[in-house]
C-alpha positions, 0 to 999 in steps of 0.5 A: 652911161649912155642911157640911164639905168637904175644907178645912172639917173636920167639927167646924168646919161649921156643921150640926156646931156647930148639932147641939150647941148642940141638945143643949145647949138643953133649956131657954130660954136667952139666947144669952150663956149658952148660949155659956158652958154649950157645953162647951169640948170641942165648941167647941175640939176643936184650939187650932188650929181652935177654933169662936170665937163668930161661927161659934156665931152663925153656926150659931145663924142656921142652926137659925133658918134652918130652923127648929129654934129661936125666939127669944121674949122674949130667950131662945133656944127649941128647937121641936119637931119 
């Protein structure tokens, strides 16, 4: 689920979704606001394989675990590398 595989297309892998999240996280924002501003083209590559909110949250969890984002005062913040 983290990486693409034979049974998981690249656009549904958590690293791919996480990369798209990082591209759109330019300023502190709430989780729900980030979900709303994510372009549907990234999340809905194909209607049959659309990324749902739970996959979006799992990608956020992965980014938090690897230290790419933080949660400060209820806002998601991209950490400096």
